[in-house]
N, C-alpha and C positions, 0 to 999 in steps of 0.2 A: 504493500500500500504506500510505500515511501515515495515512489515516483509520483503517484497521484497526489499525495499530500504536499509534496514539495511544490508542484505546479499550483496547487490550491493556494498556498501561502504567497507565491509570486503573483498570482492573479489578484489576490486581495490587496497587495501593495500597489499594483498597477491601478486597481480600481480607485484607490484613494487619490492617486495623482490625476486620473481621468475625471474624478468627481470635482476636483479643484478647477479643472478646465471646462467643466460642464459637458464633457464628451460622453460620459456614461448616461446622461439623461435620455439620449435617443433610444438606447436599448431598454431602459427602464420604462419609458412611455409605451413602447411596443408591447412589453410584457404585461403591463397594467391593462392595456387595451384588450389584448387577447384573453387574459385571465378573466376579465369582466365579461367579455362576450361569451366565453365558454361556461362560466359558472355563476354568473350574476354579479351585481355590484356591491354586495354586502361582504366585507372581509371576514366577518364572524361566521358566515355560512359558506364561504368559499376559501378553502385553505391555500390554494395557489395564489389567489389575490392577496391574501393576508401576507404571504411571504413577499410578494412583489411590493406591497405598500410599505412593509418594514424596510426592505432594501432601499426604496425611494427615500424614505425618511432618513435612513442612515447616510445617504448621499446628499442630504440637505436639500432635496427637491422641494420647492414651495408647495404648500398644501393645495393651492389653486391648480397647479399643473397636474397633481395627482388626481384631484377630483375631475378635472376635464378629461384626462386620459380614461378614467373609469366610465365617465358618461359617454365617451365616444365608443367604448366597448359595448355598453348596454343599449346604444342607439339613441340616447337622450340628446346627444349632440352629433352633428355630422362630422365625418372624418374618414381617413384612409382605412380600408379594410385589410387587416393583416391576417396572415395564415401561419399556423404552427406547422413546422415541417422538420423532419429529421433525416440526416444523411449518415450512411455507414461506409467505411472505407478503411484504407491502410496507409500508414506512414512509413518512414524509413525502417528497414529491417523487418517488415511485416507487422509493425505495431498496429493493433486493432484500434479504430477510432470511431466514436459515436458523437455526432455533431447535431446540436439543436439550434434551429434558426427560427426567426419570426420575420416574415417578408410580405411585401405587397406585390412582389413580382418573382414567382418561383423560377421562371426561366433564367432571369438574371442571377439569382442567388446560386442555383445549381451550377451554372457556368463558372461563376467566381470560385465556388468551393472546389470544383473539379480542377480548375487552373492552379489554385494554390497547392492542392495536394500533389499534382504533377510536378510543379516547380520545385518542391522540396522533397522529392523522392518517394511520393506515395501515389495512390490512385483511388478513385471512387469505386465502391463496391455495390453489389445488389442489396436490396432491402432484405434484412434478415441475416446478412452475411456475418455480422459481428455482434448484433444486439444480445445474443444469447450468452456472450462472454461477460456481460455486465449485470450487476444487481442494483436495483434502485434502493437507496438508503437516505436517511435523514442525516444532516451534518450541521452541528451547532458549534460555533467557535466562541470561546471564552478567554479573556486575557489571563495570561499566566501570572501577571503581577498581583492579582487580587486574591489568589488562593494557592495553597500548597497542592501538589499533585494528589497526595493521598486523601486530603479533605475533599477535593472536588470529585475525585473518582467515586468515593463513597456516596456523595450526594447524587451524582449522575446515575449510579446503579440503582439507588433507591427510587429515583424518578422513572426508571424503566429503560435507561440507555443500555446498549449492548456492549460498547467498548469506548475507550478514550485513549488518546495518545498526545504527547507534547510535540509541537512543531514550531520551532523558533520561539516566538514570544507569546504563543497561544496554546490552549488546549483544544483539541478537536474531539468532540463527543459524537459518537455514531449511534444511530437508532434504526430500528426497522422502519420501513416506509409507512406502515400503518400506525406506528406509535409516535411518529415525528411530532405532531402537534401536541399530543399529551405530554411528552417529555419536555418540550419547550415551555408549555404552560406551567408545568410543575417546577421547572427551574426558575421561572419568573416569580412564582409564588414564594420560593425560598430566597428571593432577592439576589439571584445570580444574574449579574449584568451580562447580557449576550451581545457579542460583537457582530455576529451574523448567523443566520439560520437559513438553510436551503435544502432542497432535494438534490441529491447527487447520484452518480452512477459509479459503483465500485467494481473494478475488474476482478474476475475470479482468479486470474494469474497474471504475471507481468513478464515483460521481455526486458532484460538488462541491456542498456545501450552504452556504448563507449565511443570515443573519438568522433569521427565525422558523422556517424549515425546519430549520436547524442546531440551534436551541434545542430544538425538539420532538423531533428525532432523539436528542439526548443524554438528554433526559428519558425517552424510550421505552427506550433501552438500559439506563438506570439502573433503571427499575421492573421490567423483565424480569429483569435480573441479580439483583435483590433477591427475586424470587419463589422460594419454597422448592423448587418442582419444576423450575425452569429451570436447566440445568447450563451451557449455553454459548449465546451469541448471536453470530451472524456477519452482517455487513451490508456492502454495497459502497458505503459513503459515504466522503467525504473532506472534512475541514474544515481550512482554513488555521490555522496555529498561533495567529495573532493573534486570529482569530475564536473559536477554542477557548478561549483564555485568558480572553476576555471572558465567555464562557458560564460557565466554571468559577468565575469571581470574582463572578458576579451572585447 
């Protein structure tokens, strides 16, 4: 899980920088709109929308922007119609990749994703080619500065979490997909301050990457994450910390 977790921590550092530039707002607005269209405009009754609203608030998106995006999703306000779509494929060295996107033009997005995969040593696959390699889980991040590992692990397990691990300056708490909202609510009741909470995809196994393959993989993850239509990228790679540090410093 270390390759996945390392990218997760990098992604969140990038998100903080993107939030300062307002860049992340585009993706958040799309997710708010699609979540509201699919499950209704009440975050308390729509778990996906609640996750999106919390993410938008964490990025300091104005409440009016959040409300307008939800209203566009429910049809109360006119707006662009976005679609939820997933792509499956492979990165360097046969790494399995599962990509979630939200788009108003599927032809444009699939062409862009295919081009980026090809450019960095991968290729687009058929539907169902890699999805079976990933398991949907809840992921809740808590600052490591506020709690000892033993203390937080005990609380997390009491709340129904499955596992917890330390990654850089945060603890990552994993839950089953079904228990995600329950665990998050229980943590909030116990006054645990949550940095982020999301549904993620955990690979059942990983491919260890080194050298050029590792460098290409990180570049591919980066350019996909920067694409306006791409919401999340999951991949079953693992890179040793020393190798990762070398790539990030180059």
